[in-house]
C-alpha positions as CSV (number, residue, x, y, z in Angstrom):
1,H,-138.3,-274.3,20.9
2,I,-135.1,-274.0,19.0
3,G,-134.1,-271.4,16.5
4,S,-131.3,-269.4,15.0
5,I,-130.7,-266.3,13.0
6,A,-127.7,-265.8,10.7
7,N,-126.9,-263.0,8.3
8,T,-124.1,-262.1,5.9
9,V,-123.5,-258.6,4.7
10,T,-120.9,-257.5,2.1
11,V,-119.6,-254.0,2.5
12,F,-117.7,-252.1,-0.2
13,G,-117.6,-255.3,-2.3
14,R,-114.6,-256.8,-0.4
15,L,-115.6,-257.0,3.3
16,R,-118.0,-259.8,4.2
17,L,-119.5,-259.7,7.8
18,Y,-121.3,-262.6,9.3
19,A,-123.1,-263.3,12.6
20,L,-125.0,-266.2,14.1
21,V,-127.3,-266.1,17.1
22,D,-129.3,-269.1,18.3
23,W,-131.6,-269.9,21.1
24,R,-133.4,-272.7,22.9
25,G,-136.5,-272.4,25.1
26,G,-138.9,-274.5,27.1
27,N,-136.3,-276.9,28.3
28,R,-135.3,-277.7,31.9
29,L,-132.1,-279.0,33.4
30,R,-131.2,-280.2,36.9
31,N,-128.5,-277.8,38.3
32,A,-126.4,-280.5,39.9
33,N,-123.7,-278.0,40.9
34,E,-126.1,-276.1,43.0
35,L,-127.7,-279.4,44.3
36,L,-124.3,-280.6,45.5
37,R,-123.5,-277.2,47.1
38,C,-126.8,-277.0,49.0
39,A,-127.8,-280.6,49.7
40,G,-124.5,-282.3,49.7
41,A,-122.2,-283.2,52.6
42,L,-120.8,-279.6,52.8
43,G,-124.4,-278.1,52.5
44,A,-124.5,-274.8,54.3
45,A,-120.8,-273.9,53.7
46,L,-121.1,-273.6,49.9
47,C,-124.8,-272.8,49.2
48,D,-125.3,-269.3,47.8
49,V,-128.8,-269.1,49.1
50,N,-127.4,-269.1,52.7
51,F,-125.4,-265.9,51.9
52,N,-127.8,-264.2,49.5
53,P,-131.4,-265.3,50.5
54,K,-133.0,-262.2,49.1
55,K,-132.0,-263.3,45.5
56,Y,-134.3,-266.4,45.8
57,S,-138.0,-267.1,46.4
58,P,-139.0,-268.2,49.9
59,A,-139.9,-271.7,48.7
60,Y,-136.4,-272.1,47.2
61,V,-134.8,-270.9,50.4
62,A,-136.8,-273.3,52.5
63,E,-136.1,-276.3,50.3
64,S,-132.5,-275.7,49.4
65,N,-130.7,-276.7,52.6
66,L,-131.9,-280.3,52.8
67,V,-128.9,-282.3,53.7
68,N,-130.8,-285.5,53.0
69,A,-132.3,-284.3,49.7
70,F,-130.8,-287.3,48.0
71,V,-132.8,-289.6,50.3
72,F,-136.1,-287.8,50.1
73,N,-135.8,-286.7,46.4
74,A,-136.5,-283.1,47.4
75,Q,-134.7,-281.8,44.3
76,D,-137.4,-280.0,42.4
77,Q,-135.9,-276.6,43.3
78,F,-132.8,-277.5,41.5
79,I,-134.6,-278.3,38.2
80,Q,-134.4,-275.0,36.5
81,D,-135.4,-273.3,33.3
82,A,-132.5,-273.8,30.9
83,S,-133.7,-271.4,28.1
84,F,-130.9,-269.4,26.6
85,V,-129.7,-267.1,23.7
86,K,-126.1,-267.5,22.5
87,L,-124.0,-265.3,20.2
88,R,-122.3,-268.3,18.4
89,E,-120.1,-266.6,15.8
90,V,-119.1,-263.3,14.4
91,S,-116.7,-263.1,11.5
92,A,-115.2,-260.7,9.0
93,T,-113.7,-261.8,5.7
94,Y,-111.7,-259.4,3.5
95,M,-111.1,-260.3,-0.2
96,L,-107.9,-258.9,-1.5
97,P,-107.8,-257.3,-4.9
98,E,-106.9,-259.9,-7.6
99,H,-103.8,-258.0,-8.8
100,M,-102.1,-258.0,-5.4
101,L,-100.6,-261.5,-5.7
102,R,-99.3,-262.8,-9.1
103,G,-100.6,-266.3,-10.0
104,I,-103.3,-266.3,-7.4
105,T,-106.8,-265.5,-8.6
106,R,-108.4,-265.0,-5.2
107,T,-107.2,-264.4,-1.6
108,S,-109.3,-263.9,1.5
109,I,-108.4,-263.3,5.1
110,T,-111.0,-264.2,7.8
111,L,-111.1,-263.4,11.5
112,S,-113.8,-265.2,13.4
113,A,-114.8,-265.4,17.0
114,R,-117.0,-268.2,18.4
115,E,-119.0,-268.6,21.7
116,L,-119.0,-264.9,22.5
117,G,-122.1,-264.4,24.6
118,L,-124.7,-266.3,26.7
119,W,-127.9,-264.8,28.0
120,T,-129.9,-267.1,30.4
121,N,-131.5,-267.2,33.8
122,Y,-130.2,-270.7,34.4
123,G,-128.1,-270.8,37.6
124,G,-125.4,-273.2,36.3
125,P,-122.4,-272.5,34.1
126,D,-124.1,-273.2,30.8
127,P,-127.6,-274.7,30.2
128,E,-126.5,-276.3,26.9
129,V,-123.9,-278.5,28.5
130,S,-125.1,-281.7,30.2
131,S,-124.0,-285.3,30.4
132,T,-125.4,-287.6,27.7
133,N,-125.9,-290.5,30.1
134,A,-128.0,-288.6,32.6
135,T,-131.1,-290.2,34.0
136,S,-132.7,-287.1,35.4
137,I,-134.8,-284.5,33.6
138,G,-132.8,-282.9,30.8
139,G,-129.5,-284.3,32.0
140,V,-127.0,-283.1,34.6
141,D,-124.5,-280.3,34.4
142,Q,-122.2,-281.2,37.3
143,G,-118.5,-281.5,36.5
144,L,-118.8,-280.3,32.9
145,L,-117.1,-277.4,31.3
146,P,-118.9,-275.0,28.9
147,P,-117.4,-274.3,25.5
148,L,-114.6,-271.8,25.5
149,S,-114.6,-268.6,23.5
150,R,-112.1,-268.8,20.7
151,L,-110.6,-266.6,18.0
152,T,-109.6,-268.0,14.6
153,A,-107.7,-266.5,11.7
154,T,-107.8,-268.1,8.2
155,I,-106.1,-267.2,4.9
156,N,-107.5,-268.8,1.7
157,F,-105.7,-268.8,-1.7
158,T,-107.3,-269.8,-5.0
159,F,-104.8,-270.6,-7.8
């Protein structure tokens, strides 16, 4: 399930506000970061379930610290729900009055912010980020960075 909601509202005839929220549901992703922490060579030293077992189900606790999980393919506990909701963009555009700048018919100033919020139960850094050449269910998120939040300012002139 994939969807988005966007809306633009103009206030006082000169200020335009915009927001975009999107979501994805019903998809799964192998949390390779957690797999390597719990079932890799360092196993017990990095696995969160060893320090906070009450946060996890008993089945997850029992299956997570398998040093030889790669050999026996006991990785189902690391395939997680990757559903999410993201606040993609919020922007405000102000249109200056036409008489403010001579020879310019329209001027607008926009401030926008992107990648502002992520709501998910996924245990990795970002359920949307996975390698494209992955052979596992839904890809792998290990060693990848989620998109950074950013702020942009734009000035547009129409002559």
